[in-house]
Steps between C-alpha positions, in 0.01 A plus 500: 500500500615854426531760779188676369299177512626427852403854602147461359454165673626654824250789487215255436626274780502793742138592416387136530676452836346820638158394376550165678564685824880509525624804696577764237862583598584130515352443152689799357832421665501122461402493132740783412786324683438171315448675164837680526666172598354324194574787258869529595549146638669662798349485848775726635368779276152454646637529854709804404200680349290407804764657725499816287117511504494483880767768527331733252171491690607481865796737480339780300479820706164597352355165612471656847194688371296179516522429877483872582186577300343168605557588866366852445183366342440253783564754776274759331221243482535435874491876566147516355576759231285310251189549715574870540538576131191291422284699746615828343435378146162362600393841628617667179302267269193452721257697280590321174327184376754221542692733730618233743653312207675818384621562854647150504691570179629833632602354835673207327694741277628694801562186705697353207743792519634368831441123484587383150302179543179397328450218747523738799250738337258216424517378858461843665214631286310170500448553872405869472338567164296188427299502828436873453366447146286205605358717779371743237355225276771494235514190282742256672669424167561870439628546856764227478577592137590858597738379770659242268538746213641787704735273696723463192592867537739383771725343235499798262509811718849519658653368712415173326653157548431419133685808380795405721504146359484632143786741570720203596408301189542790256788666689313829527506756780250427777450874544419546130251213511331650807461841335376341177223320691340817643309625194380151385386428857302823521361439149375155600347642820314767300385236249359288784309797645360584154404135445312489831308817402411345161392172661288684759342707222429228245500171697354598839397140566863387501611783730199528732529722806296771664570848632758510775382645828653841570614417851755714679738660253867536582638850528809616317708451813402135536549442126849645531581272793382195305675568169801687642714195589450328166565828314827542688600143413430557130698825500794341682514188280402616151598863552847397612548279194357758258716785628810283515547558872479127570565179312218240493680307777532812717136591429392152609703536819352841578147376424543195722628710790217750458249213486631365832471845659141544375396153619664561841336841546163343420572214738429249223819303550685331784817294515314180414324641193822675394687169509217329308529772233875447475454123464229546234728741314771235507267233361383724215853617421638144498224387264567788260877445518457130420278590203741764368797263533318226309388750235859622461601141425211473256608820318853361460360176360295698246811693400707183449217342300468811282122510538464882522707541182303225330172669591634830369602334173161334454312825559733688263472232232121511513508880509305525824415861572525666841123452536514122457803469727301671774198279430721191533642629829161582651335174388791298640483683832123468525524127429770447764291711739252214520759270662782719640541791740604835355860486627556165328349632176738797505800277566408247228379725217710817531840335427355370172389843381774729637745454208216560254388819674859627511545423129193709422654793688213512752529611862552213744343714774181537292507128420522424872179691569324320214626162620395559862149622408452202266619257767280661766186422302572140596422587864134533394465202262413140586611244593790656697397864558689550828319822597166326457606208720629739769169688502297180531722369780498834685121543486413144599136582412284211378283746301795584275646218292833502318305512174342829613844651560624403153183621326506826695864558404439433129395859406807636676728256315347635176573858613860397570524361147378832355750696710774260389415577137526874574839453672629303201376760252619802697841412648544861615250438782743263668800723440334833579662556842841376381520746208 
């Protein structure tokens, strides 16, 4: 067999193993190790490349952003900042039909700016937003769909774990990726709010709901106290990166320290919960490190097999236009989204397309935003749909089935697809802050 044939068989073997339930990093690393051994008939080369892969991922200075931003997100969740921003947003949208849904989107967008995790957003707002919407007779499917759809903002609006992972794969600046994610994240948030208004206007049966009781409105002082801490965090983290005062690692450190101070002042954390947060951060970081190391081995296997160059040659020979290359990318990512998590999709697909994107003279920063948004749609699609599973598990409500969560999230996955098309067509949106 030729190296290209071995590479193709290896990619298929990885997908099959993952589909059969093999732990993703093990499938990536094991198959890549064996494929390199077979291609070069040299097991020492496989071990040498494995050593380099571990060193490249574990010893990179910018890798420190992952544990730091993970810890910051966890500590901010414990501090109750999600509930505060949700209460403020809920008051602002109370007079609009579908307003609680819009408030959920707005709160998720702000919460995403300090957590960077779709799973954390799905868990937090399942407990707050869904019961509130059910209280005011919203359709249960719409209620869980809003939470599922808006939770993906956590992986687009910086700081984002997906943008960090892409920056490692494509060797791009983490700071540049963070800044590039701001406008697309806000665009998707606005698109969700507009979609909720349209659904409430033209499909009221799907949305449901009744007028929210006025209740006691918060004064400007209370609003300031509720949104002040999260605003300071955003300014410290993103403002520091944007102005160049801090590197992403330093911004993560400052954000983590500030998160601890806020949680301590609010008496939302003690030594036991602090230690639990540290341990959870370690678990998440170790899992991501294992995945990145295995993906680094996979990328080296692809390079030795010549698959990216072969794909580039095939597309050039058949005179594939930019449009069809993007269609191929999106279809492939949507297909893998039915069986893989978004991080795995990024790590498997991106190395195949990077040489092609570079040959076309396109921005790798822009491509990263496109790749992350495309992969994130998989969080809302069956059978995997991690955000949907998290929402169902968090609610533990017999009235809401997993099918309801997926069906409720479907309109928001469609909105994501439309926004993705806009981001592909207008690359300047992703690069606006960088230029």
